C-alpha positions as CSV (number, residue, x, y, z in Angstrom):
1,M,0.0,0.0,0.0
2,L,2.8,2.4,0.8
3,H,4.5,1.6,-2.4
4,S,1.5,2.6,-4.5
5,K,1.1,5.8,-2.5
6,S,4.7,6.9,-3.2
7,S,4.2,6.0,-6.9
8,S,1.2,8.2,-7.0
9,L,3.2,11.1,-5.5
10,E,5.9,10.5,-8.1
11,D,3.3,10.5,-10.9
12,M,1.9,13.8,-9.6
13,A,5.3,15.4,-9.6
14,T,5.9,14.1,-13.2
15,D,2.5,15.6,-14.2
16,S,3.5,19.0,-12.7
17,K,6.8,18.9,-14.5
18,T,5.2,17.9,-17.8
19,K,2.7,20.8,-17.3
20,L,5.7,23.1,-16.7
21,F,7.3,22.1,-20.0
22,F,4.0,22.5,-21.9
23,C,4.0,26.1,-20.6
24,L,7.6,26.6,-21.6
25,E,7.1,25.2,-25.1
26,A,4.0,27.5,-25.7
27,A,6.0,30.5,-24.4
28,L,8.9,29.8,-26.7
29,E,6.6,29.4,-29.7
30,K,5.8,33.1,-29.2
31,K,9.5,34.0,-28.9
32,A,9.5,34.5,-25.1
33,L,12.9,35.7,-23.9
34,D,15.1,34.5,-21.0
35,P,12.9,31.7,-19.7
36,V,13.8,30.5,-16.2
37,L,12.3,27.4,-14.6
38,L,12.4,27.3,-10.8
39,E,11.5,24.3,-8.6
40,M,9.5,25.7,-5.7
41,R,8.8,22.4,-3.9
42,G,10.2,22.5,-0.4
43,I,10.6,26.3,-0.6
44,S,7.0,27.4,-1.1
45,S,3.7,25.8,-0.1
46,V,1.9,27.7,-2.9
47,T,3.2,25.8,-6.0
48,D,5.7,23.3,-7.3
49,Y,7.2,25.3,-10.2
50,F,7.6,28.8,-11.5
51,L,8.2,29.7,-15.1
52,L,9.5,33.2,-15.6
53,C,9.9,34.7,-19.0
54,T,10.0,38.1,-20.8
55,G,8.3,39.7,-23.8
56,K,9.5,42.8,-25.7
57,S,6.1,44.6,-25.7
58,D,2.8,44.4,-23.9
59,R,1.3,42.7,-27.0
60,Q,4.0,40.0,-27.0
61,V,3.5,39.5,-23.2
62,Q,-0.2,39.0,-23.9
63,A,0.4,36.7,-26.9
64,I,2.7,34.5,-24.8
65,A,-0.1,34.2,-22.1
66,R,-2.7,33.4,-24.8
67,S,-0.4,30.7,-26.3
68,I,0.1,29.1,-22.9
69,E,-3.6,29.2,-22.1
70,E,-4.6,27.7,-25.5
71,T,-1.9,25.0,-25.4
72,L,-2.9,23.8,-21.9
73,E,-6.6,24.1,-22.7
74,E,-6.1,21.7,-25.6
75,K,-4.5,19.3,-23.2
76,G,-7.4,19.6,-20.8
77,I,-5.6,21.7,-18.2
78,R,-7.6,24.6,-16.9
79,L,-6.3,28.0,-15.8
80,L,-7.3,28.6,-12.2
81,G,-6.6,32.3,-12.2
82,Q,-4.9,35.1,-14.0
83,E,-3.8,38.6,-13.2
84,G,-2.4,41.5,-15.3
85,R,-3.5,40.4,-18.8
86,A,-5.2,43.7,-19.7
87,Q,-2.1,45.8,-18.9
88,G,0.5,43.3,-20.3
89,K,3.3,44.4,-18.1
90,W,3.3,41.3,-15.7
91,I,0.9,38.5,-16.3
92,L,0.6,35.8,-13.6
93,M,-1.1,32.6,-14.6
94,D,-2.0,30.1,-11.9
95,Y,-2.2,26.4,-12.9
96,N,-2.0,25.3,-9.2
97,D,1.2,23.3,-9.2
98,V,2.7,25.6,-11.9
99,V,2.7,29.4,-11.8
100,V,3.7,31.3,-14.9
101,H,5.1,34.9,-14.7
102,I,5.4,36.7,-18.0
103,F,7.0,40.2,-17.8
104,L,8.0,43.2,-19.8
105,E,11.7,43.5,-19.3
106,P,11.8,46.6,-17.0
107,T,9.0,45.0,-14.8
108,R,11.0,41.8,-14.5
109,K,14.1,43.6,-13.5
110,F,12.3,45.8,-11.0
111,Y,10.6,42.9,-9.1
112,D,13.6,40.5,-9.5
113,L,11.7,37.3,-8.7
114,E,14.9,35.3,-9.5
115,G,16.7,37.3,-6.7
116,I,13.8,36.8,-4.3
117,W,13.7,33.1,-4.9
118,M,17.5,32.6,-5.4
119,D,17.4,29.5,-3.2
120,A,15.1,27.7,-5.6
121,P,16.8,25.2,-7.8
122,R,16.8,26.0,-11.5
123,I,15.7,23.4,-13.9
124,E,18.0,23.2,-16.9
125,F,16.8,22.8,-20.5
126,K,18.4,23.2,-23.8
127,P,16.8,25.8,-26.1
128,G,15.8,24.2,-29.3
129,A,15.8,20.7,-27.8
130,D,12.6,18.6,-27.8
131,I,11.1,19.6,-24.4
132,G,7.5,18.4,-24.9
């Protein structure tokens, strides 16, 4: 019984990470800049992963968010909440175990989430590699 319970927890973690990479892939399709993947498990009780990325304009920031939402919707994954879409300076997308932050560059520098969460392990990926 314990074995199946730990397997179930591992499956949930895999699902969270898969969801993270779906978000990353959708963001990169819209030319998101400087993506950073942070593992928040053990650091924050709010979520398992953060995806941070940047757009060059408010329209690009909005397009990245739209791409992520549409991609995950196609896979049956619902967006739980979203903030900042109308302004396009910092959009936060809540997928429960994955939280996506899409910034305009000056906004990203100002809030410096990478600095705030500097203890969070970064998940490495190779741009251009098959991540899905």
